[in-house]
N, C-alpha and C positions, 0 to 999 in steps of 0.2 A: 494234125499234131497233138499229141498233149502237152496241157499247160503244165508250165514248169513253176514251182510253189518255194520261192527260198526262203530257208530258215528264218533268215531275219523277218520275214511277212509273217510265218507261223508264229513266231515268238510274239510279234506287235499284236497277232488274234489272239492269242492267248491272254497275253495283259490287257488288252481292252475286255473279255467276256468275264475276266476275274473281276475288274474294276465295276463294272456293271452289276456282277452277284454280289461283290459287297458293298456295293451302294445301295442296293435294293435291301439288304440283309440289316444293316445299318439305320436305314428309312423305316424300316417295319418295325427296328429295335427302338425309336426313337418316338414315334406315334404312339406306340404303346406307353410309353413313360408319359409323354404329353397327356392323353389320354389318362392313365391315370393321376397327374397332378390337378387336371382340368376337374375330374369327379372331386378330388381333396380340396381344392380351389374354392368349389362350388360349397359344398360341405361348411368349409371354416368360415367363410364371408358369411352363410346364410345363418350360422349357429354361433357363432363367437360371440352375439350381443345378448345370447340367453345363459350364457356360461357365468356363474357367480357361487360364493360360498353359498347362499342361501339356496341357490338351485341344486347345488351339490349335496347338500346337508339336511334337507327337509322333505314333508312327504308332498307327495300331491295333491292340491285343495282347490275350492270352487270349481267344482267339476272337470277337472282337470286343465283347467285355463290358468292355473296359478302355481306356486309351491314347486317343489323339485322333485328330486328321482331319487334320492337315497334308498329307499325300500326295495327300488329296481337293481341300484348297486350292488345292495346287500344280497339281494336274492338271484343275481346272476353270478355273484360271487359263490355262495354255498352250491349252486349247480355245478360250477366248474368243478368246485373242490368233491364232492360228492360224486359226480362221475369219472374223476382221474382216481379215487379212491377205488372206485368199481373195476374201471377198464385196465389201469395200469398192470396189476397183477395178475389178472387174467389173459390179458393181451401179452405180458409177457412171458409169462410160464407156456403159453399157447406157441409163441414163436420160439421158444427154446427145445419145445419137445418137437417141433416140425423139423427144425434143423439139426438139432443133435440126437435126436432118440428114435424120431419115426423111421422106418425102414425105407429108401427111394425105391418110389415105384408108384401103382395107381393110385393108391390112395393119397397119398399126399400131393399129388396132384391134383385129385379131386377136390381136396380141402384148400388148396392154393385158388382152383376154380373159383370154389364158393366164398370163398373170403374175398375174391376181388369183386364178385358178384353182387356181395354185402355193401362191399363201398360204393357200388352205383346207385343202390336202391334208394325211392326218396327219401327224405328224412320225415315225411310225412305216412308213409307207412310205417317206419316206425314207430310215431308218435299214436297209431293205431293199435299196433301191437301192444306196445306198452299201455294205454289204458285198457286193453282188451285183457292183459295178462298181470300189470303190477295193480293198477286202479281196482278192476272188477272183480277179478278170480283169487288175488292173494288178498283183497280187503286192503289195500294201501289207503285207498282215495286218493282224490287230488292232493297231493303231498310232494315237499321236497324228495322225498325216499323215490318215489314213484317217477318222480322227474329226473332224479341224477341217474337212477336204473336205466330207464331209458333214451338218455345221453349218452349212459356208457357204452349200451349195446351199438349207439350209432357209431363210436371213435372204435370200438375195441377189430375192427378189421382193422382201421390205418396202423392201432401200435401193434397187431400182430406183424403185417405187413414190414413195417419199419424194425422190429427187432430180428425178424431172419433176414431182412438184406444185412444188417449191421453185424448179424455174426457169420452170415456167409463171407462177409469181405476179411475175415481174420483167417490168414493161413492156416492151414492144418497143421503145419510144422510147431507151433505153438502147442496145441491140443496133443501132439508124440511127442515132445519134449516133455510136459507135464507129467503124461502118462508113464515116461520111460523114469521120472523120477520116484514112480511109486506112488503117486496121487491116484485116488478113485476120480471116474469120470465125473460124478457129482462134485468132485473138490476140485477139478479144473475146470467145469465149467462156472461155478462160483468163485475162485478167486485168481482166474487166468483168463478165462474169455469174456465172462459178465463185464468185470470192470473195462475191459479194452473196447466192447461193444457199446458202452453205457452212453459215451457223447451223442450218438447215432440216435441210440433208442431214449435218451431225454431230449432230445430232438422233434422226434417223432409227437412223443405226448403232448409235449407244449403245444404244439402246431395242431394236434386233435381238440385240443383245450381251446385252442382258438377257433377253431370252426364249431364247437359245441357253444362258445361265447352269443353266436351270432344266431343260432338258429331258435325257430320261431314254433315251426310244426308240432316238433315235438312236445313242447313244454305246452303247448295249447292245449292238448288233450290229455296234461298227466298232471299239473301241479298250477299253471300261471293264473294269476287272479287280477281279474278287471282292474282294481282297486282295494290297495291295503293301507291304513293310514299309518300302519304300526309293523315292526318287525316280528317275522316267524317266531317262535316260542320254540317248535320243536320239527323234528326231520319228518313229522306228520300232519303240518300246518302248509297252508298254501301259499305262496310267495310272487312277489312280483319279480319281472326281469325285463334286460332292457327290450332286446329286440319285440316281443309280446307288448310293452307298453307304448314304444316306437309305432307300433302298428295301428295301436287303440287308438292314440291321441292323433294318427294321420289319418283315420280312416272314420272316426266316427267321434261324437261330441257334440255340445252344444253351441260353441263361437269357435269354429274352424280357423276364423283370423287369428285370433289370441293363440291357439293350440299350435297353429304351423311352426313360430317361432321354437317352441317347445319340442318340436319333433325334429327338427335341425338341431337343436341344442343337444338331443338325446343321440342322435346318430353320430354328432361329433364325439361325445363321451364315449358310446361305444366302440367306434373307429379307434380313439385312442385308446382304450383298452386292449384292442387287437394288436394296436404299433408296442405296447409294452408288452405284450405275451410273446409277441416276436424276437424283440430286443431281448429280452429275457432266455431264450431258446438259443439266440446265438453268445451269448455270454455263457451258458451254463454249458455249451458244448465246447467253446475255449478254454473254461474251467475243468471238465473233465479229461481234455485232451493233454493239457498241460499236467494234469495229475496223473494220466498215465505214461507220458515219457518220463515224468521224474521218479516213476515206480519202476 
């Protein structure tokens, strides 16, 4: 005899399976959040004692066992701004070309594949390329300019993909309506499409800057200095940077016990900078979204 399964039993079984699946997903989500808070709590606990006004506004001293990280903060800021000035125009224009102008076909698919592959290349490879091209071949030497261009190359693929996806999300009816009113394609892109996609484009750029702020390998080959008691005077000077400074005081020195609290303090400042960058990305996204809706 065939076993009869009543609808009420099937419903209870489905609800039980659904409850188990949701419970597993919730457990995994909470686990990730707990791991994140555990890491942040550990860094804050170890590094908060090193944070002071002197630590944030003075240069390292006493063989990296005293002083502060002000040159490294300024150098990190210079590298972020320099890489943004290079990556943003190139990445946005490339994304516009791929989505608005390039004929759909094998060429565009090939470019997308290569862009995705560039996003997955280890940063140390970009550092070696930057050293060969900008430091040696073009003669920039170890400088802020070479480091900024190298970091810009690192984040260009992310900017391109972000721009392309932002423009893809805009319905074609806006393009058709603008062209029907007599606007050229360039006018349509500049006055209609680009402003609508700007929230996502800006978000992608700032997230790319967040990645740049934490990279060590590219600047190791192109611009980072072990110790500079003063700020750089031009883009052709070397600079200190927080990621490389953190690596230096964590792995080498004359008094590791004295340097370790400074390392945790540097890590805490770097995390705080990345947090500010992410909050800025969300704020700019909301600002441009409201501006687009009002217009």
